[in-house]
N, C-alpha and C positions, 0 to 999 in steps of 0.2 A: 388343703395345702396345694394340691395340684392345680386348682383353678387360679390361685394367686400367683403361682410361678408362671403359668401360661400368660396371664394378663401382664405380668412384669416383663416377660420376654417379648410379648407383642408390643408393649409400650416402648421398650428399648429399640426394637426393630423399626417401629414407626418413626421415632426420633432420628435414628440413623438414616433412614430413607429420606426424610425431609431435609436433613442436613446435606446429604449427598446430591440430591436431585433438585434442590431449590434453584441454584444458579442456572443450570442448563434449562430448566423449565421456564424460568423468568426470561431468559434470552430467547427461547422459542416463542413465548407469548409476545414479547416485544417485536420479534421479526414478523409474526403472523399479523399483528395489529398494525404494522407499518411504522412503529416508533423506534426502530432499532437505532440507537444512538451510536455515534462513532466512538469506537473504543480507542485506547491509547495506541494500539497497534495501527489502526487506521489513520490516526492523526500523525504518527511517525511516518507512515508511507506517504501521506499527502505532503508532509514537509520535505521528504526526500525527493518526491516528484517535482516540487517547486524548485528545489536546488538544481536538479538535473535540467529543468526547463531553462533556468538562467544560464547554466553552463552551455547548453545547446545554442541559445541565442548568441552567446559570446563567440562560440565556434563558427556560427554562421557569419557573423560580422568579420571574423578573421579570414574566412574563406573568400568572402566578397572582396576584402582588401587585397588579398593575395592575387585574386583573379584580375583585379584592376591594375595592380603593379605589373603583372605578367603581360597583360595586353598593352600597357603603356610602353614597357621595355621592348616588346615585340615590334611595336610601331616605330619607336625611335631608333633602335639599333638595326633594324632590318633583319631580325632573326628569321630564319626560314620557317615558314608555316608548315606544320606537319599535316599530312593528310590522314594519318592513322591515329589510333588512340594512344 
């Protein structure tokens, strides 16, 4: 009886260990082999970066436009040029 209880408990612990450590071990194996696929978190981050890059490009265009307008107004109306920042 003691032997069968031990084997049953060992089997249960083995199954629990496999279920608990399967995903982390697979991820580690993928990372070590260089096959780490982009997870949904990485895809979300990449998408957010793409959106931010688009917003940054738009802000750069607006800044360039504002600088051109300011330079044009300065030249046309004779605004005093500042020597400081």
